[in-house]
VEXRONU-678245 format. One line per field, with one value per residue (C-alpha): residue in three letters; chain; x, y, z. Coordinates in Angstrom, 1 decimal. Each point is the difference from the previous one (the first is absolute). Example, Ala and Ser with C-alpha at 12.3 -4.5 7.8 and 13.67 -1.06 7.14 Angstrom:
residues 2
gufi <- [ALA_SER]
voba <- [A_A]
x <- [12.3_1.4]
y <- [-4.5_3.4]
z <- [7.8_-0.7]
***
This chain:
residues 379
gufi <- [MET_ARG_SER_GLY_SER_GLY_ARG_ALA_GLY_ARG_ARG_HIS_ARG_ARG_THR_ARG_ARG_LEU_LEU_ALA_LEU_ALA_VAL_LEU_ALA_ALA_ALA_ALA_TRP_ALA_VAL_ARG_ASP_VAL_PRO_ALA_ALA_LEU_GLY_GLY_LYS_PRO_ARG_GLY_PRO_ARG_ALA_ALA_ARG_VAL_HIS_ARG_SER_PRO_GLN_PHE_ARG_GLY_GLY_THR_PHE_GLN_ASN_PRO_ILE_THR_THR_ARG_ILE_VAL_LEU_ALA_ASP_THR_GLY_ARG_ASN_THR_LEU_ARG_GLU_LEU_LEU_PHE_ALA_ASP_HIS_ARG_ARG_ARG_PRO_ALA_SER_THR_VAL_PRO_ILE_ARG_THR_PRO_THR_THR_THR_ALA_PRO_THR_SER_ALA_SER_ALA_SER_GLU_LEU_ASN_ILE_LEU_TRP_TYR_GLY_HIS_ALA_SER_THR_LEU_ILE_GLU_ILE_GLU_GLY_ARG_ARG_VAL_LEU_VAL_ASP_PRO_VAL_TRP_SER_GLU_ARG_CYS_SER_PRO_SER_ARG_LEU_VAL_GLY_PRO_ARG_ARG_LEU_HIS_PRO_PRO_PRO_VAL_PRO_VAL_GLU_GLN_LEU_PRO_GLY_VAL_ASP_ALA_ILE_LEU_ILE_SER_HIS_ASP_HIS_TYR_ASP_HIS_LEU_ASP_MET_ALA_THR_VAL_LYS_THR_LEU_CYS_ARG_THR_GLN_SER_ALA_PRO_PHE_LEU_VAL_PRO_LEU_GLY_VAL_GLY_ALA_HIS_LEU_ASP_ARG_TRP_GLY_VAL_PRO_GLU_ARG_ARG_ILE_ILE_GLU_LEU_ASP_TRP_GLU_GLU_SER_VAL_THR_LEU_ALA_GLY_LEU_ARG_LEU_THR_ALA_THR_ALA_ALA_ARG_HIS_PHE_SER_GLY_ARG_GLY_LEU_ALA_ARG_ASP_ARG_THR_LEU_TRP_GLY_SER_TRP_VAL_VAL_ALA_GLY_PRO_THR_ARG_ARG_VAL_PHE_TYR_THR_GLY_ASP_SER_GLY_TYR_PHE_GLU_GLY_TYR_THR_ALA_ILE_GLY_THR_THR_HIS_GLY_PRO_PHE_ASP_ALA_THR_LEU_MET_GLN_VAL_GLY_ALA_TYR_ASP_PRO_ALA_TRP_PRO_ASN_VAL_HIS_MET_PHE_PRO_GLU_ASP_ALA_VAL_SER_ALA_HIS_LEU_ASP_LEU_ARG_GLY_GLY_LEU_LEU_ILE_PRO_VAL_HIS_TRP_ALA_THR_PHE_ASP_LEU_ALA_ALA_HIS_SER_TRP_ALA_ASP_PRO_VAL_GLU_ARG_LEU_TRP_GLN_GLU_ALA_THR_ALA_ARG_ASP_VAL_ARG_LEU_ALA_VAL_PRO_ARG_PRO_GLY_GLU_ARG_VAL_ALA_VAL_ASP_ASP_PRO_PRO_PRO_VAL_ASP_GLY_TRP_TRP_GLN_ALA_VAL_ALA]
voba <- [A_A_A_A_A_A_A_A_A_A_A_A_A_A_A_A_A_A_A_A_A_A_A_A_A_A_A_A_A_A_A_A_A_A_A_A_A_A_A_A_A_A_A_A_A_A_A_A_A_A_A_A_A_A_A_A_A_A_A_A_A_A_A_A_A_A_A_A_A_A_A_A_A_A_A_A_A_A_A_A_A_A_A_A_A_A_A_A_A_A_A_A_A_A_A_A_A_A_A_A_A_A_A_A_A_A_A_A_A_A_A_A_A_A_A_A_A_A_A_A_A_A_A_A_A_A_A_A_A_A_A_A_A_A_A_A_A_A_A_A_A_A_A_A_A_A_A_A_A_A_A_A_A_A_A_A_A_A_A_A_A_A_A_A_A_A_A_A_A_A_A_A_A_A_A_A_A_A_A_A_A_A_A_A_A_A_A_A_A_A_A_A_A_A_A_A_A_A_A_A_A_A_A_A_A_A_A_A_A_A_A_A_A_A_A_A_A_A_A_A_A_A_A_A_A_A_A_A_A_A_A_A_A_A_A_A_A_A_A_A_A_A_A_A_A_A_A_A_A_A_A_A_A_A_A_A_A_A_A_A_A_A_A_A_A_A_A_A_A_A_A_A_A_A_A_A_A_A_A_A_A_A_A_A_A_A_A_A_A_A_A_A_A_A_A_A_A_A_A_A_A_A_A_A_A_A_A_A_A_A_A_A_A_A_A_A_A_A_A_A_A_A_A_A_A_A_A_A_A_A_A_A_A_A_A_A_A_A_A_A_A_A_A_A_A_A_A_A_A_A_A_A_A_A_A_A_A_A_A_A_A_A_A_A_A_A_A_A_A_A_A_A_A_A_A_A_A_A_A]
x <- [52.0_-0.8_0.3_-2.4_-2.4_0.3_-0.8_-2.9_-1.4_0.2_-1.9_-2.5_-0.5_-0.3_-2.6_-2.0_0.2_-1.1_-2.9_-1.1_0.2_-2.1_-2.4_-0.3_-0.3_-2.8_-1.7_0.2_-1.4_-2.9_-1.1_0.8_-3.5_-1.2_0.9_-2.0_-2.8_-0.6_-1.2_0.3_-1.3_-2.5_1.7_-0.9_-3.4_-0.8_0.8_-2.0_-3.1_0.7_-0.2_-3.2_-1.8_-2.9_1.3_3.5_0.1_2.9_2.6_-1.7_-3.1_-3.0_-2.7_-3.7_-0.4_2.4_2.1_2.5_2.1_0.9_-1.9_1.6_-1.1_1.3_-1.6_2.3_3.5_-1.2_3.7_0.8_-3.2_0.9_3.5_-0.6_-3.5_-1.3_-3.8_0.3_1.1_1.3_-2.0_0.7_0.2_0.3_-2.4_-1.9_0.8_-1.9_1.8_-2.1_-0.8_0.6_-3.2_-0.4_-2.4_-0.6_-1.9_-1.9_-3.6_-0.4_-1.1_2.2_1.8_2.5_2.4_3.3_1.8_3.6_0.6_0.2_-1.3_1.2_-3.1_-1.1_-3.3_-1.3_-2.8_-1.9_2.8_2.8_2.4_1.1_2.9_-0.1_2.8_2.3_2.7_1.9_3.1_0.9_-0.1_-2.0_3.2_2.7_2.4_0.1_1.3_-2.3_-3.6_-3.3_0.3_-2.6_-2.2_-0.8_1.5_-1.6_-2.5_1.8_3.3_-0.4_1.5_-2.9_-2.7_-2.3_0.0_-1.7_-1.5_0.9_2.1_-1.5_2.0_-1.8_3.0_3.7_0.3_2.2_-2.8_-1.8_2.9_2.9_3.1_0.8_-3.6_-0.3_3.3_-1.1_-3.6_1.8_1.8_-2.7_-3.1_-0.9_-2.7_0.2_0.4_-2.7_1.1_-0.9_1.8_3.6_0.3_1.2_3.4_0.7_-0.9_2.2_3.0_-0.7_0.2_-3.7_-0.4_-1.9_-2.5_-1.1_-0.5_-3.5_-0.2_-3.5_-1.3_-3.3_-3.1_2.4_-0.6_1.3_-1.6_2.2_-1.0_-3.8_0.3_-0.5_2.7_-0.6_2.5_-2.2_0.6_1.3_1.1_3.6_3.5_3.0_3.9_2.8_2.6_0.1_-2.3_-3.6_-2.8_1.9_-2.0_-3.7_-1.9_-3.3_-2.7_-1.1_-3.2_0.1_-3.0_-0.8_-3.1_-2.1_2.0_1.8_2.6_1.3_3.3_0.8_3.8_1.0_-2.4_-1.7_-3.7_-1.3_-3.4_1.5_-1.0_-3.7_1.0_2.1_-3.0_-2.4_2.3_1.5_-2.2_-1.6_2.8_-0.3_2.9_2.2_3.6_0.2_3.0_-0.7_3.5_2.9_-2.2_0.7_-1.6_3.2_-0.9_-3.7_0.1_2.0_-0.9_-3.5_-1.2_-2.0_-3.2_0.9_0.4_-3.5_-1.3_2.1_-1.2_-3.6_0.8_1.5_-3.3_2.2_-1.3_2.6_2.7_3.3_2.6_3.6_3.2_0.2_1.6_3.2_2.1_0.1_-0.6_-1.9_-0.3_-3.4_-0.1_0.4_-3.6_-1.6_-0.8_-2.3_-1.4_-1.4_-0.9_-2.1_-1.8_-0.8_-1.0_-2.4_-1.5_-0.6_-1.0_3.0_0.9_3.5_2.7_3.3_2.3_3.2_3.0_-0.1_-3.9_-2.1_-3.3_-2.9_-1.7_-3.4_0.4_2.4_1.0_-1.7_2.3_1.4_2.3_3.1_2.4_-1.1_1.9_3.0_0.0]
y <- [-23.3_3.1_-2.1_-2.6_2.9_1.6_-3.1_-0.7_3.5_-0.3_-3.3_1.6_3.0_-2.5_-2.0_3.1_1.1_-3.3_0.0_3.4_-1.0_-3.2_2.3_2.4_-3.0_-1.4_3.3_0.4_-3.3_0.6_3.2_-1.2_-0.1_3.2_2.3_-1.9_-0.8_3.8_-0.2_2.6_3.3_0.7_1.6_0.8_-0.9_-1.6_3.2_2.0_-2.1_0.4_3.9_-0.1_-1.9_2.1_-1.8_1.6_3.7_2.0_-2.8_-2.9_-2.2_1.2_-1.9_0.8_1.8_1.8_-2.6_0.3_-3.0_-0.1_2.2_1.3_-2.0_1.6_-2.7_-2.9_-0.7_-1.9_-0.8_-1.3_-2.4_-1.1_-1.0_-1.4_-0.6_-3.6_0.0_-3.6_1.3_-3.4_-3.3_-2.2_-3.1_-1.0_1.6_-2.8_-0.3_-1.6_-1.3_1.1_-2.5_1.3_0.1_0.7_3.1_-0.9_-3.2_1.8_1.1_3.2_2.1_-1.5_2.4_-1.0_2.1_-1.7_2.1_-0.7_2.4_3.8_1.5_-2.8_-1.5_-1.9_0.7_-2.8_1.5_-1.5_-2.3_2.7_0.7_3.3_0.3_3.0_1.7_-3.0_-0.1_-3.1_1.3_-0.7_3.6_3.0_2.2_1.1_-2.1_-3.7_0.5_2.7_0.8_-1.7_-3.7_-2.5_-1.5_-3.1_-1.5_0.4_-2.8_-0.9_1.1_2.8_-2.2_-2.4_2.5_-0.9_2.0_3.3_2.4_3.3_1.1_3.1_2.3_2.5_2.3_-0.1_-0.5_-3.1_-2.1_0.2_0.3_-2.4_0.1_-3.6_-1.2_2.1_-1.4_-3.6_0.6_1.7_-3.1_-2.6_1.7_1.7_2.2_3.9_2.0_2.7_2.9_3.6_2.7_0.3_-3.4_-1.5_1.7_-2.3_-3.2_1.5_0.1_-3.5_-1.5_-0.2_0.4_3.2_-2.0_-1.6_3.3_1.7_3.3_1.4_3.1_0.0_-1.0_-1.4_-3.6_-2.6_-3.3_-3.1_-3.6_1.1_1.8_3.7_1.4_3.5_2.0_2.0_2.4_-0.6_2.3_-0.9_1.1_-1.6_0.0_-2.5_2.4_3.5_1.6_-0.5_0.1_-0.1_-3.0_-0.6_-2.4_-1.5_-2.7_-2.5_-1.2_-3.5_-0.5_-3.0_-0.3_-0.7_0.0_2.9_0.3_3.3_0.1_3.1_0.0_2.1_2.8_2.1_0.2_2.6_0.8_-1.0_-3.6_0.9_1.5_-3.4_-2.1_2.0_0.1_-3.5_-2.1_-1.9_-2.4_-3.6_0.2_2.8_-0.5_2.6_1.2_-0.6_0.1_2.3_2.8_2.5_3.2_1.8_-0.9_-0.2_1.6_-2.5_-3.4_-1.0_-1.4_-3.3_2.1_2.1_-2.9_-1.2_3.5_0.2_-3.7_1.3_3.3_-2.2_-2.2_-2.9_-3.7_-2.0_1.8_-1.6_1.6_0.5_1.9_-1.8_-3.1_-0.1_3.1_2.0_3.5_1.7_0.1_-1.9_-3.6_-2.7_-1.2_3.4_0.8_-3.1_0.1_3.5_-0.8_-3.2_2.1_2.9_-2.2_-1.9_3.0_1.4_-3.2_-0.2_-3.3_-0.7_-2.8_-0.1_-2.6_-1.4_0.8_-2.2_-0.8_0.5_1.6_-0.8_3.3_-1.6_-2.5_1.5_-2.0_1.3_2.2_-2.3_2.3_-2.2_2.9_-0.1_-3.3_1.6_3.4]
z <- [-26.8_-2.2_-3.2_1.1_1.2_-3.3_-1.9_2.5_-0.6_-3.8_0.2_2.1_-2.3_-3.0_1.8_0.8_-3.6_-1.3_2.5_-1.2_-3.6_0.9_1.7_-2.9_-2.5_2.3_0.0_-3.8_-0.6_2.4_-1.9_-3.4_-1.2_1.7_-2.8_-2.6_2.4_0.3_-3.6_-2.8_-0.9_-2.7_-3.0_-3.5_-1.3_3.3_1.9_-2.6_0.8_3.8_-0.5_-2.1_2.7_1.7_3.2_-0.4_1.3_1.5_-0.9_1.9_-0.4_2.3_1.7_-1.0_3.3_2.0_2.0_2.8_0.1_3.7_2.6_3.1_3.1_3.1_2.3_-1.2_-1.6_-3.2_-1.1_3.5_-0.3_-3.4_1.1_3.5_1.0_-0.2_0.2_-1.3_-3.4_-1.2_0.1_3.1_-2.0_-3.7_-2.5_-1.8_-3.5_-2.8_-3.1_-3.0_-2.6_-3.6_-2.0_-3.8_-0.2_-3.7_1.2_2.7_-0.6_-1.9_3.0_2.7_2.3_2.6_2.2_1.2_2.7_0.4_2.9_0.5_-3.1_-2.6_-1.3_-3.1_-1.7_-2.0_-2.0_-2.9_-1.2_0.5_2.8_1.2_2.7_2.4_1.7_0.2_2.7_0.8_1.5_3.7_0.9_-1.4_-0.3_-2.4_2.2_0.4_3.7_1.6_-0.2_0.7_-0.3_-1.0_2.8_-2.1_-3.1_-3.5_-0.6_-3.4_-1.4_-2.5_-2.6_0.4_-0.6_-3.0_-3.1_0.4_-2.5_1.9_2.9_1.8_2.3_2.0_1.0_0.6_3.8_0.8_1.4_-3.3_-2.6_0.6_-2.4_0.5_-0.6_-3.2_-1.4_0.6_-1.5_-3.0_-0.5_0.8_-1.4_-3.3_1.3_-0.2_3.3_0.4_2.3_0.8_-1.7_0.7_1.5_-3.3_0.5_2.9_-2.2_-2.8_2.3_1.1_-3.5_-0.9_-3.7_-1.1_-1.9_3.4_1.7_0.0_1.9_0.7_1.6_2.2_-2.1_-2.9_-1.1_-2.2_-1.2_0.3_-0.5_0.0_3.3_0.4_2.6_1.2_2.4_2.4_2.8_3.4_2.9_0.8_-1.0_-1.7_0.1_0.7_1.1_1.4_-2.7_0.2_-2.5_-3.1_-1.2_0.1_2.5_-0.8_0.3_-2.6_-1.7_-1.5_-2.3_-2.0_-2.3_3.1_3.1_1.7_2.8_1.7_1.7_2.3_0.0_3.1_0.8_2.5_-0.1_-2.3_-1.8_-3.3_0.8_-0.8_-3.4_-0.8_1.1_-2.2_-3.0_0.1_2.5_1.2_1.0_0.6_2.4_1.5_1.2_2.9_1.8_3.6_1.7_1.0_1.4_2.7_1.4_-1.3_-3.7_-0.4_-3.4_-1.7_1.4_0.9_3.3_-0.2_0.5_-2.8_-2.4_0.7_-0.8_-3.2_-1.0_0.4_-2.0_-2.7_-0.3_0.9_0.5_1.9_2.0_0.2_2.3_-1.1_1.2_3.3_1.6_-1.9_0.9_3.3_-1.3_2.8_3.9_0.1_0.9_-2.6_0.0_0.6_-3.7_-0.5_3.5_-0.5_-3.6_1.0_2.7_-2.4_-3.0_2.3_1.3_-3.4_-1.7_-2.4_-1.5_1.0_-0.7_2.0_-1.8_1.5_-2.3_-3.0_0.4_-3.1_0.4_-2.3_-0.1_-0.6_2.9_2.5_3.1_3.2_2.3_2.6_2.0_-0.9_0.9_3.7_0.6_-1.4_1.6]
***
């Protein structure tokens, strides 16, 4: 009996060891991409440029005005709300997707301007025969892990491999919902356009295999001319970081200017008076792409409320306002449709031209579709 019990015990111990090894192997597989997704650190000439920037002080990049990232709020538990509160934070039914047709900008009229929104902040600007892709994120999650983190609420309207050829790829900052390793790697393989990024962000791209010749890093108010377009990095009120360290890379907004047409993209930002200066220096703008979602009273200085977006649009001397940074990922405690409901009300009250496209829908800036409240049937 003891001999049989001993054999059974040994088999049981072997089984437990095998199970433990399987669990460890599964855990290692789950996190295999995390170290690379965290990105790289600026070194050498890239680090020297970072340290020379007027925005870099005391070892980190600074906002144009004093900014607290998170304010204490004794009346509520913000973390608990983010993790557990519902508030209809997800659409009740399927988000309508439009499959965009591929047009040839070179055959468009010389002054044509279209905006094609893919979801969240990912947008294609078709301007005067050229194409500029903004903050492309095609992964299922905006996270360093494939298994945890905010998951898409609707699929991309088109596979990233099927995007038309672009002339430039703009990145506003290095947060996961704006800079995605898998998408960057795919675009590096399928496109030939350079990546334009704020200072320091090039270190992430370098780690992911983007050739140095395709990385252009800019400080605020620095510009580059590509394919007849003037692309300028401008200020924003936000922060950066893909791990525990914050603000080692710069964040920003972008001005896309052709010979006659101009577009502004906020990136992520709290409202600040710098929008007036950007509008004076670089405007007026035919269209503005305004961050309207993922806001909360606990972080009013780094993400705009919808009403702030309307104020910033007017400061910028914008023509048509197109909201971005909503609908695709659940990143705050407000309801899914709240950003565009509030935006529509404020834009109407202040006589601001507004277009709210469905993901994948192309907006002709000179002849935008009327706002039809399509999201109400989904929410």
